[in-house]
N, C-alpha and C positions, 0 to 999 in steps of 0.2 A: 513228421513235422520238420519244416525248414529250420536249420540252425541259424540263430541270429548272429550278425556280425556288427559289433559296436566299436566305434572309436571314441575314446574319452580323452579330451584335451583339457588339462587343468592342473591343479595343485597337488603337491606331495609334501606332507608335513609329518613330523614326529609329534604325536599327541602326548603331552604330559598331563595325565589325568589324576586329579586329587579328589578324594571323597571326604566330605565333612558333613556334620549334622546340619549346619546352616551356613550360608554365606556371610562373610564379614561385612560390616559397614565400613565406609572409608575411614582409614586411620586405625582400624581395629585388627587385632591378631586373634585368630581362632585356631584351635588344634584340629588337624586333619586326622583321618582314620587310616587311609591308605594312599599310596601313590603308584601309578603304573605308567610305563613307557610303551605306547601302543602306536604302530604305524597308522597314519591317517592322512588328512588332507582331503578336501571334497572330491578332487579328481581321483586320487588313489582309492578312496572309499567306494566311489561309484564304479570304478573299474573292477575292483575285487567283487563287489556285489553282482555286477553283470556276469563276470566269469563264474561265480558260484551258481548262477542260474543257467549255466551251460551255454552261455554266449561265447563265441570266439571274440576275444576282447583285446584291443590294442590301447596302450597308454602313451600319450605324448605329454611330456612335462620335464621338469628339471629338479635335480637334487644337488646339494653341496658336496664338496670333496672331504667329507668327514664321516665318522662312524655311523651317525644317524642316516646319512645318505645311503651308505652301503646296506644298512639294515632295511631301509625302505625298498630298495631295488630287489634285494633277496626275498623279501616278503611278497612282493608282487609276483615274482617268478614262481614262488612256492604255491601261490594261489591261481596259477595257470593264466596269468595276464602276460601278453607279449610285451617285452620291455625294451625293444630296439629303439623306440621313440623317446626313451628317457635318457637325457644327457646329464653328465656330471660336470658341475662348474667348480673348478678348483679355487681355493682361497675364498670361497663364499660359504656361509653357514646354510645348512638345510633349514627349510621352513619349520617353524615350531607353532603348535597350538597349545596354549595353556588352558586346560578345561577343569572347571570346578563342578563336581557332581554334588547336588544337595537337594533334599526334599523332592525327589523324583523328577528333577529338571537339571539343566546345566547352563552355565555361562562360559563364554569362550573368548580368549584374546589370541589373535593370530599375528605372528611375526613372519612376513612372507619369505625372507631369505632368498634362496636360489629360485623360488617361484617367479621372482621379478625378472629373471633372466630367460624365462620361456618366451621366445620371440616369434614373429611371423616367419623368420627363416627356418625355425624348427618345424613349423607347419609345412612349409614347402618341401623340406627334406623327406616328408612322409606322405606326400600327395597320393602316392599309389595306394596306400592303406585307406585313405579317405575315399578314393575312387571305388574300392572294393566293399566298403561298409554299407550296411543298411541304414544306420543311424549314427549321427555325430552328436555327442553329448558334451555340453560345456557348462561351466560355472563362472564365478567372478572373482576368483582368488589369484588369477594371473593378469598381466597387463591388458587393458582394454584394446589397444591396437592388435594384440595377438588374437583376442577373441573375435574382433571384427574381421580380421583376415581369415581366420579359421571358418567363420560362418560364410564368408564370400566364397572361399574355396569349396566348401561343402555344397553350396548352392550351384556352383559352376558345374559340379558333377551330378546335379539333380538329387542330392541326398536330403534325407529328413534331418532337421535340426531341432534338438531339444535344448533349451536354455534354462538352467536353474539359476535364477537371479539372486544368488547369495554369495557373499554378504551383500546386503541391500545397497544400491547406489543408483544414481540417475543414469539412464542409458539413451544413446542417440536414436532418433527416429529411424534413420536408415538401417540401423542394426535390427531394431524391433520388427521392421517390415519383412525381414528375411527369416524370421524365426517361425517355425511351424508350431511348436508347442512351448509355452512358457509356464514355469511351475513355481510361482511365488508362494510363500506362506502369507499369513495375514499382514504381518508387519512389512514384509517386502512389497506386498500389493499396495499398501498405503504409501510407501516410499515412491513407487513407480507412478502412482496416480494422484497423490495428494488427497485421496478420499479415505476416510476411516471406515473399514468394514463394519465396525460397531455403531458408528454414528450415521453415516450416509447409507449404509447397507452393503452387504457383500456383493450382491448382484450388480448394483450400480458401479461399484469399484471395478469389478471384473469386466463389465461392459465398457467402461472407459479405457481399460487396458486393451481390450479387443479392438477398440477404435483406432489404436495406433498402427494396426495392420498385421499384428501377429495372427497366426492361423487359428490357434485355440488357447484358451486360458484354463489351466488346471491349478486351483488353489488348494494347498494342503492345509488341513485343519486340525493337525495333531490327532488326539484320540477320537475326535469327531469324524475323521475320515477325510474326504476331499470333495470339492465342488468343481464342476466342469461347465464351461460356457463356450459355445461354438457359434459362428455366424448363422443367424436366422433360426436359432434353436433356443429353447427354454433352458434355464439353469437346471442342472442335474446334480443332486447330492448323492455321493456314494458313502454309505455309513462306514465308520471305523469298526474295530474289533476289540472285544474284551480280552485283555491280556494282563499279566502281572509285569509291571514295568520295572526294569533293573537299571537301564542306562539308555537315555534318549539320544545320546551322541550318535550321529550317523543315520538317524531315522529318515531324515529327508533325503540323504544320499541313497539309502536302500530303496526308497520310493522312486526316485528318479531312475535308478538302474532298472528297477522292475518295469517301469513305464517304457523305457527304451527297448528292453528285451521283448516285451509283449507287442509293442508296435512293430518292431523288426520282424516278428513272427506273424504279422498281418492280422493281429487281433483288432477289433474295432476299438474306438477310444474308450467307451464305457467299460468294456471287458478289460482293456489295458490298465485303466485306473483302478479297477477292482483288484486285479492281480498285483499291482504296485502296492496297494494298501495292505495286502496280505504279507508281502515281503517286508514292509516297514514294521508291521505288527510283530512279526517274529524277531526282527532285529533288535527291538527295544527290550526283549526279554533276556538279553545277554549283555555282558560287560564288553565294552570296546566296539569301535566302529567296524573295522575290517574283520576282527575275530568274531564278531557277532552276526555277520551276514549269513543268511540261511541258504541251504542248498535248494535246488529245484525240486527235489523229491519232497523235502519238508514243506515247501509251499504248496505243491500239488496235493499232498496227502493230508494236510492239516485239517483239523476240525475247527470250523470258524463260527463264532457267535458274534453277530453284529450288534452295535450299540443302539441303533435306531435313528430316527430323524434328527437332523441338525437344527438346533434352536426351535 
């Protein structure tokens, strides 16, 4: 099998993960159970996940000139991610994600820090890596001009582009038209289209996003799996898997990395989404985003029980 080559352009954060029985309401203090400092950021998570799946993976991003930044770069290197595209910005703090784990779900506050310094020039410095890649994978935790330039650069080389539109924000039409695969969850889908999947219907919302010119829409549905809509085809639902959930942080990142690797290996879209779902299912059975990413052997040899049809 051809080994996938994936370039991930995006954020690098230190995740400060607190576990509590329940989230506080505004103005309230609750006692937490544990705190962990775990390498994260959507870009870093996706790069580690792709490398864990035996992809040759390059990371382009930025960290601060502080101990957190050093830890993040060392962690990427230990996970077999190529780090030459990660720059250190002195006198700027590394990005932080404050994550509350409670009742088998999470809430997250992100402070971008050095991620805001990831620039179009950084993309240009590593054009040769993009030219060699099968897939370029991006998210929305770095500046939008950098994302736009990265997509334009990837398309100039004829590369496949996957955009994970998280955290949710409005996106320009000229960017969406260049994206081959967009992977919103249901709340991100609503932000991008103005249509609620619950009220107006999932298929209608996905169809509206498809009309912007993106190549394919893949909506992640948590434990229910994912839905796929392509031009001229019916909506396809790929069921989720029955697993014991420990930490949902990074589940979407695991899914996107799995999708990127599978498409780079020339799997068809339905096969790729099915593979991505298995990666995400294994990831949520472990604590921590990067530390919880499964190996290729674990995904390929796992025993999978599907949940059944969506809604």
